[in-house]
Residue frames relative to the residue before (quaternion, step in Angstrom):
aa qw qx qy qz dx dy dz
X 1.0000 0.0000 0.0000 0.0000 0.00 0.00 0.00
X 0.5235 -0.6325 0.4498 0.3516 3.64 -1.01 0.61
X 0.6580 -0.5169 0.3646 0.4085 3.59 -1.17 0.50
X 0.6089 0.5746 -0.3654 0.4069 3.60 1.00 -0.68
X 0.5767 0.5868 -0.3899 0.4137 3.59 1.14 -0.53
X 0.6973 0.4808 -0.2849 0.4488 3.56 0.88 -0.92
X 0.5826 0.5356 -0.3682 0.4881 3.58 1.22 -0.56
X 0.6672 0.4954 -0.3019 0.4672 3.58 0.94 -0.91
X 0.6579 0.5193 -0.3158 0.4448 3.63 0.94 -0.86
X 0.6480 0.5059 -0.3225 0.4693 3.57 1.02 -0.80
X 0.6261 0.5181 -0.3316 0.4793 3.61 1.08 -0.70
X 0.6322 0.5235 -0.3230 0.4711 3.60 1.00 -0.82
X 0.6545 0.5228 -0.3157 0.4457 3.60 0.96 -0.81
X 0.6975 0.4373 -0.2733 0.4976 3.59 1.20 -0.49
X 0.7279 -0.4506 0.2265 0.4646 3.55 1.27 0.37
X 0.3414 -0.7865 0.4677 0.2147 3.59 1.27 -0.17
X 0.2195 0.8047 -0.5209 0.1818 3.57 1.07 0.75
X 0.5027 -0.6879 0.4191 0.3138 3.65 -0.65 1.01
X 0.6453 0.5389 -0.3490 0.4141 3.62 0.92 -0.74
X 0.7507 0.3758 -0.2185 0.4975 3.61 1.12 -0.55
X 0.3351 0.7735 -0.4788 0.2452 3.54 1.32 0.24
X 0.4613 -0.6917 0.4695 0.2973 3.65 -0.68 1.01
X 0.4998 -0.7032 0.4261 0.2722 3.59 -0.89 0.92
X 0.7069 0.4815 -0.2849 0.4328 3.62 1.12 -0.53
X 0.4623 0.6602 -0.4595 0.3731 3.59 1.16 0.53
X 0.5518 -0.5903 0.4521 0.3779 3.63 -1.11 0.53
X 0.6145 -0.5712 0.4006 0.3682 3.54 -1.16 0.64
X 0.7942 0.1827 -0.0779 0.5743 3.56 0.98 -0.87
X 0.3312 -0.7613 0.5253 0.1866 3.56 -0.62 1.13
X 0.4440 -0.6958 0.4840 0.2906 3.66 -0.73 0.95
X 0.5870 -0.5945 0.4135 0.3620 3.57 -1.08 0.70
X 0.6077 0.5750 -0.3583 0.4144 3.60 1.07 -0.68
X 0.5978 0.5648 -0.3618 0.4390 3.55 1.16 -0.57
X 0.6274 0.5389 -0.3282 0.4563 3.58 1.03 -0.79
X 0.6502 0.5120 -0.3001 0.4745 3.54 0.94 -0.93
X 0.6603 0.4985 -0.2977 0.4763 3.60 0.88 -0.94
X 0.6460 0.5219 -0.3298 0.4488 3.61 0.94 -0.89
X 0.6625 0.5045 -0.3171 0.4540 3.63 0.89 -0.89
X 0.6294 0.5138 -0.3282 0.4818 3.58 1.05 -0.77
X 0.6451 0.5371 -0.3066 0.4489 3.55 0.98 -0.96
X 0.7180 0.4208 -0.2533 0.4931 3.59 1.01 -0.75
X 0.5153 -0.6646 0.4051 0.3587 3.63 1.26 0.04
X 0.4654 0.6533 -0.4699 0.3684 3.62 1.12 0.51
X 0.3769 -0.7441 0.5154 0.1965 3.51 -0.69 1.19
X 0.2607 -0.7428 0.5978 0.1513 3.56 -0.98 0.88
X 0.0532 -0.7981 0.6002 -0.0029 3.58 -0.49 1.16
X 0.3179 -0.7786 0.5006 0.2050 3.59 -0.33 1.16
X 0.4889 -0.6545 0.4910 0.3025 3.54 -1.10 0.74
X 0.4080 -0.7227 0.4870 0.2722 3.56 -0.69 1.00
X 0.5498 -0.6165 0.4413 0.3506 3.59 -1.06 0.61
X 0.5547 -0.6063 0.4434 0.3581 3.58 -1.13 0.61
X 0.4210 -0.6662 0.5525 0.2715 3.51 -1.14 0.69
X 0.1573 -0.8255 0.5394 0.0530 3.57 -0.27 1.27
X 0.3611 0.8141 -0.4190 0.1770 3.55 1.36 -0.21
X 0.6854 0.5011 -0.3187 0.4214 3.64 0.80 -0.89
X 0.7134 0.4312 -0.2434 0.4958 3.62 1.25 -0.48
X 0.5758 0.6128 -0.3511 0.4119 3.57 1.33 -0.18
X 0.8674 0.0598 -0.0765 0.4880 3.54 -1.18 0.79
X 0.3148 0.7478 -0.5196 0.2676 3.61 0.94 0.89
X 0.0587 -0.7753 0.6289 0.0061 3.55 -0.86 1.05
X 0.3087 -0.7935 0.5065 0.1358 3.54 -0.67 1.20
X 0.1990 -0.7769 0.5909 0.0870 3.55 -0.96 0.94
X 0.0804 -0.7325 0.6697 0.0922 3.55 -1.14 0.61
X 0.7933 0.0502 -0.0100 0.6067 3.59 -0.08 -1.19
X 0.8415 0.1711 -0.1487 0.4904 3.59 -1.22 0.56
X 0.0560 0.8312 -0.5518 0.0394 3.63 0.66 0.99
X 0.5433 0.6161 -0.4085 0.3979 3.63 1.19 -0.31
X 0.5309 0.6177 -0.4139 0.4066 3.60 1.25 -0.28
X 0.5143 0.6413 -0.4169 0.3879 3.59 1.24 -0.22
X 0.5613 0.6090 -0.3881 0.4042 3.59 1.18 -0.42
X 0.5899 0.5761 -0.3721 0.4263 3.61 1.19 -0.27
X 0.6339 0.5740 -0.3128 0.4133 3.60 1.25 -0.52
X 0.6207 -0.5162 0.4326 0.4014 3.60 -1.25 0.38
X 0.5878 -0.6244 0.3889 0.3367 3.57 -1.04 0.73
X 0.5506 0.6032 -0.4127 0.4034 3.63 1.18 -0.31
X 0.6207 0.5719 -0.3237 0.4276 3.57 1.24 -0.49
X 0.3163 -0.6954 0.6118 0.2049 3.54 -1.07 0.84
X 0.2046 -0.7634 0.6014 0.1167 3.59 -0.92 0.88
X 0.1618 -0.8213 0.5434 0.0629 3.58 -0.25 1.30
X 0.2709 -0.7978 0.5304 0.0936 3.51 -0.66 1.25
X 0.4427 -0.7192 0.4755 0.2463 3.55 -0.87 1.03
X 0.3723 -0.7166 0.5479 0.2181 3.57 -1.09 0.83
X 0.4036 0.7214 -0.4730 0.3049 3.61 1.25 -0.09
X 0.4978 -0.6867 0.4390 0.2964 3.58 -0.80 0.99
X 0.5717 0.6100 -0.3796 0.3963 3.60 1.16 -0.46
X 0.7407 0.3733 -0.1958 0.5232 3.56 1.30 -0.48
X 0.4281 0.6746 -0.4840 0.3570 3.62 1.16 0.46
X 0.0673 -0.8397 0.5389 -0.0044 3.54 0.43 1.26
X 0.6144 -0.5735 0.3919 0.3741 3.57 -1.14 0.58
X 0.7498 0.3680 -0.2100 0.5082 3.58 1.12 -0.61
X 0.2854 0.8017 -0.4984 0.1656 3.57 1.23 0.36
X 0.6238 0.5339 -0.3567 0.4456 3.61 0.94 -0.71
X 0.6512 0.5138 -0.3155 0.4607 3.58 0.98 -0.82
X 0.6213 0.5345 -0.3273 0.4704 3.59 1.08 -0.77
X 0.6488 0.5110 -0.3053 0.4740 3.59 0.95 -0.94
X 0.6470 0.5169 -0.3138 0.4645 3.58 0.92 -0.88
X 0.6460 0.5173 -0.3141 0.4652 3.62 0.96 -0.86
X 0.6570 0.5060 -0.3186 0.4591 3.57 0.91 -0.87
X 0.6630 0.4990 -0.2989 0.4712 3.58 0.95 -0.89
X 0.6421 0.5391 -0.3297 0.4340 3.56 0.99 -0.87
X 0.6445 0.5097 -0.3005 0.4844 3.58 1.13 -0.71
X 0.6048 -0.5977 0.3549 0.3887 3.59 1.11 -0.54
X 0.4664 0.6911 -0.4272 0.3497 3.56 1.35 0.14
X 0.4202 -0.5752 0.6211 0.3268 3.51 -1.36 0.40
X 0.1027 -0.7942 0.5966 0.0523 3.58 -1.09 0.76
X 0.0233 -0.7837 0.6205 -0.0144 3.61 -0.14 1.25
X 0.3240 -0.6942 0.5832 0.2703 3.55 -1.34 0.01
X 0.0862 -0.8035 0.5886 0.0240 3.63 -1.13 0.59
X 0.0222 0.7773 -0.6279 -0.0309 3.48 -1.30 0.31
X 0.6268 -0.5945 0.3680 0.3438 3.59 -1.25 0.39
X 0.3129 -0.8000 0.4679 0.2077 3.60 1.30 -0.19
X 0.4710 0.6606 -0.4441 0.3801 3.57 1.10 0.71
X 0.5387 -0.6309 0.4573 0.3203 3.57 -1.10 0.71
X 0.7305 0.3802 -0.2275 0.5197 3.54 1.19 -0.53
X 0.6688 0.4312 -0.2816 0.5362 3.53 1.40 0.31
X 0.7227 -0.3195 0.2800 0.5451 3.55 -0.53 -1.19
X 0.3998 -0.7521 0.4754 0.2203 3.56 -0.44 1.24
X 0.6116 -0.5505 0.4345 0.3661 3.53 -1.26 0.56
X 0.6027 0.5533 -0.3565 0.4510 3.59 1.05 -0.69
X 0.6455 0.5162 -0.3109 0.4692 3.57 0.99 -0.84
X 0.6557 0.5199 -0.3077 0.4528 3.59 0.99 -0.85
X 0.6714 0.4986 -0.2936 0.4630 3.53 0.93 -0.92
X 0.6645 0.4862 -0.2970 0.4836 3.61 0.99 -0.78
X 0.5889 0.5805 -0.3368 0.4503 3.57 1.16 -0.71
X 0.6527 0.5167 -0.2838 0.4759 3.55 0.97 -1.01
X 0.6784 0.4818 -0.2893 0.4732 3.57 0.94 -0.92
X 0.6828 0.5123 -0.2933 0.4305 3.60 0.83 -0.99
X 0.7629 0.3512 -0.1899 0.5085 3.61 0.97 -0.85
X 0.3841 -0.7615 0.4410 0.2797 3.56 1.43 0.15
X 0.2134 0.7928 -0.5330 0.2044 3.52 0.87 1.03
X 0.6901 -0.5451 0.3058 0.3649 3.57 -1.22 0.43
X 0.7638 -0.2059 0.1517 0.5926 3.60 0.98 -0.78
X 0.5067 -0.6523 0.5029 0.2545 3.50 -1.42 0.31
X 0.1078 -0.7718 0.6242 0.0559 3.57 -0.90 0.96
X 0.1977 -0.7878 0.5746 0.1003 3.57 -0.70 1.04
X 0.4170 -0.6735 0.5468 0.2713 3.54 -1.26 0.39
X 0.0458 -0.8062 0.5898 -0.0082 3.56 -1.03 0.82
X 0.1614 0.7778 -0.5828 0.1711 3.55 0.51 1.18
X 0.7408 0.1681 -0.1522 0.6323 3.57 1.37 -0.10
X 0.6499 -0.5148 0.3909 0.3999 3.56 -1.30 0.43
X 0.6411 0.5383 -0.3266 0.4388 3.61 0.99 -0.79
X 0.6387 0.5112 -0.3303 0.4708 3.55 1.00 -0.75
X 0.6164 0.5473 -0.3412 0.4517 3.57 0.99 -0.84
X 0.6680 0.5109 -0.2971 0.4522 3.56 0.84 -1.04
X 0.6749 0.4994 -0.3061 0.4487 3.58 0.90 -0.90
X 0.6828 0.4820 -0.2925 0.4646 3.57 0.88 -0.85
X 0.6447 0.5238 -0.3189 0.4563 3.55 1.00 -0.82
X 0.6395 0.5447 -0.3137 0.4426 3.57 1.02 -0.88
X 0.7578 0.3477 -0.1932 0.5172 3.57 1.11 -0.64
X 0.7314 -0.5326 0.2053 0.3732 3.50 1.11 0.82
X 0.4453 0.6818 -0.4702 0.3402 3.59 1.24 0.12
X 0.0320 -0.8016 0.5970 -0.0106 3.56 -0.72 1.09
X 0.6286 0.3209 -0.3323 0.6257 3.49 1.41 0.51
X 0.0501 -0.7965 0.6017 -0.0320 3.56 -0.85 1.07
X 0.1295 -0.7475 0.6422 0.1098 3.50 -1.25 0.60
X 0.3628 0.7345 -0.5075 0.2673 3.56 -0.78 0.94
X 0.5902 -0.5492 0.4577 0.3749 3.51 -1.24 -0.63
X 0.3649 -0.7735 0.4810 0.1929 3.54 -0.36 1.31
X 0.5817 0.5899 -0.3922 0.3998 3.66 1.04 -0.49
X 0.6738 0.4884 -0.2950 0.4695 3.66 1.19 -0.33
X 0.5913 0.6157 -0.3514 0.3843 3.60 1.24 -0.11
X 0.5025 -0.6108 0.5155 0.3297 3.54 -1.31 0.45
X 0.6791 -0.5051 0.3459 0.4050 3.55 -1.27 0.35
X 0.6612 0.5002 -0.3270 0.4535 3.60 0.98 -0.77
X 0.6337 0.5162 -0.3327 0.4704 3.60 1.11 -0.59
X 0.6276 0.5272 -0.3178 0.4767 3.57 1.11 -0.77
X 0.6210 0.5335 -0.3402 0.4626 3.55 1.12 -0.66
X 0.6165 0.5360 -0.3384 0.4671 3.59 1.07 -0.72
X 0.6497 0.5258 -0.3111 0.4524 3.56 1.11 -0.75
X 0.6462 0.4991 -0.3133 0.4850 3.56 1.23 -0.27
X 0.7628 0.3459 -0.1709 0.5189 3.55 1.26 -0.36
X 0.8755 0.0767 -0.0081 0.4770 3.62 0.29 -1.15
X 0.7017 0.3897 -0.2659 0.5339 3.64 1.17 -0.36
X 0.2742 -0.7213 0.6154 0.1608 3.50 -1.06 0.94
X 0.1407 -0.8347 0.5318 0.0253 3.56 -0.47 1.28
X 0.1698 -0.7555 0.6279 0.0781 3.49 -0.98 1.05
X 0.2667 -0.8068 0.5168 0.1042 3.54 -0.48 1.30
X 0.4058 -0.7044 0.5277 0.2462 3.60 -0.78 0.98
X 0.0362 -0.7694 0.6378 -0.0042 3.55 -1.00 0.89
X 0.0623 0.8471 -0.5197 0.0915 3.51 0.32 1.27
X 0.1252 -0.8271 0.5480 0.0063 3.49 0.35 1.39
X 0.6049 0.5747 -0.3408 0.4332 3.53 1.18 -0.59
X 0.6624 0.4410 -0.2721 0.5411 3.54 1.37 -0.34
X 0.5885 -0.6041 0.3628 0.3964 3.59 1.26 0.01
X 0.3965 0.7380 -0.4645 0.2872 3.58 1.29 0.19
X 0.4021 -0.6239 0.6061 0.2857 3.51 -1.33 0.52
X 0.5202 -0.6434 0.4561 0.3277 3.55 -1.10 0.65
X 0.4308 -0.7032 0.5063 0.2523 3.57 -0.80 1.09
X 0.5251 -0.6611 0.4129 0.3417 3.65 -0.80 0.90
X 0.5266 -0.6337 0.4791 0.3026 3.50 -1.13 0.83
X 0.0706 0.7752 -0.6251 0.0576 3.59 -1.09 0.76
X 0.6682 -0.5056 0.3662 0.4046 3.55 -1.27 0.24
X 0.6218 0.5597 -0.3263 0.4401 3.55 1.30 -0.45
X 0.6625 0.4739 -0.2890 0.5029 3.59 1.27 -0.26
X 0.2704 -0.7876 0.5374 0.1335 3.55 -0.64 1.17
X 0.7702 -0.1084 0.1092 0.6190 3.61 1.12 -0.68
X 0.3862 -0.6744 0.5639 0.2793 3.49 -1.38 0.07
X 0.2458 -0.7291 0.6184 0.1600 3.54 -1.30 0.42
X 0.2207 -0.8102 0.5323 0.1072 3.58 -0.31 1.28
X 0.4339 -0.6938 0.5099 0.2653 3.56 -1.11 0.58
X 0.0209 0.7852 -0.6153 0.0667 3.54 -0.59 1.23
X 0.5312 0.5526 -0.4849 0.4211 3.56 0.00 1.32
X 0.5877 -0.6223 0.4040 0.3226 3.53 -1.14 0.65
X 0.0104 -0.7599 0.6499 -0.0062 3.53 -1.08 0.88
X 0.6724 -0.4498 0.3805 0.4480 3.58 -1.28 0.06
X 0.6732 0.5042 -0.2978 0.4516 3.56 1.13 -0.63
X 0.8043 -0.1703 0.1967 0.5342 3.58 0.75 -1.02
X 0.1799 -0.7502 0.6253 0.1177 3.52 -1.30 0.55
X 0.0244 -0.8635 0.5034 -0.0170 3.60 0.34 1.23
X 0.2542 -0.7089 0.6175 0.2272 3.52 -1.39 -0.04
X 0.7373 -0.4060 0.2789 0.4623 3.58 -1.27 0.10
X 0.6403 0.5641 -0.3253 0.4074 3.57 0.94 -0.95
X 0.6524 0.5161 -0.3225 0.4516 3.60 0.97 -0.76
X 0.6341 0.5046 -0.3303 0.4839 3.58 1.06 -0.76
X 0.6373 0.5348 -0.3267 0.4484 3.58 0.97 -0.86
X 0.6687 0.5161 -0.3016 0.4422 3.56 0.90 -0.95
X 0.6967 0.4510 -0.2601 0.4935 3.56 1.16 -0.57
X 0.4937 -0.6744 0.4116 0.3633 3.58 1.31 -0.02
X 0.5459 0.6318 -0.3764 0.4014 3.55 1.22 0.47
X 0.7070 0.3466 -0.2830 0.5476 3.59 1.16 0.49
X 0.0214 -0.8176 0.5713 -0.0679 3.55 -0.49 1.30
X 0.6836 -0.4598 0.3511 0.4449 3.61 -1.24 0.26
X 0.7454 0.3474 -0.2886 0.4903 3.55 -0.82 1.07
X 0.5897 0.5790 -0.3763 0.4190 3.56 1.19 -0.37
X 0.1786 -0.7597 0.6153 0.1113 3.53 -1.32 0.47
X 0.2644 -0.7962 0.5192 0.1632 3.53 -1.11 -0.57
X 0.2848 -0.7035 0.6199 0.1992 3.49 -1.40 0.09
X 0.7352 -0.4063 -0.5269 -0.1292 1.57 -1.32 2.13
X 0.7142 -0.5182 0.2588 0.3929 3.56 -1.20 0.42
X 0.6629 0.5386 -0.3228 0.4078 3.61 0.92 -0.84
X 0.6955 0.4726 -0.2688 0.4697 3.63 1.13 -0.61
X 0.5694 0.6229 -0.3927 0.3655 3.61 1.15 -0.33
X 0.2738 -0.7878 0.5431 0.0975 3.54 -0.84 1.10
X 0.7850 0.2365 -0.1397 0.5553 3.59 1.21 -0.33
X 0.0140 -0.8564 0.5161 -0.0008 3.65 0.69 1.01
X 0.5705 0.6111 -0.3863 0.3896 3.57 1.18 -0.53
X 0.6629 0.5114 -0.3001 0.4572 3.60 1.23 -0.37
X 0.4493 0.7088 -0.4388 0.3213 3.57 1.32 -0.06
């Protein structure tokens, strides 16, 4: 280390008071000096482990025909809807078949008061012994509802969230950002608060894309998933 480091370290040991800062120190202290100083003082540096993004990676959402999830690679989680419209008589058999193949099987709902309540989604996950609960967060209210009922994976639109909710997405909530190019959306910028994207795979008046078209446009990366399984024509590309 340069001699200036030891002058700086001695000043730090005396409290690092700005008024007594030695004049011959660089204006900006290199980060390597801080690391060396901590080692010199006997302070162990424990790196922060990376977040486990796994529960939000490769998630494909099912509504009607959840058995179509069997067409997807086993790395994909097939999220089953808690909506009562999709409580098929053979739903347990479908879930068992997905698990037997090796898929993760979470449950999800829209967390809307005029749709499927977060309470219903959480109870659905418990009743069918699913892997975890995914809440929807296309609005701040939906985020709050899902979070209150234990959802720590969310799918939605980050541009609609409050700053405190976005902070949660950087720490304890794994956020899946919707990327509905088929609806004409621009792709939301990548950030550390986004664990993965959910591409729109269903027909609209604008477009009826597949995974390959998203990939060709650079809008589908490893870890991304989509909505929804029954409309996907090329699940082998997931």
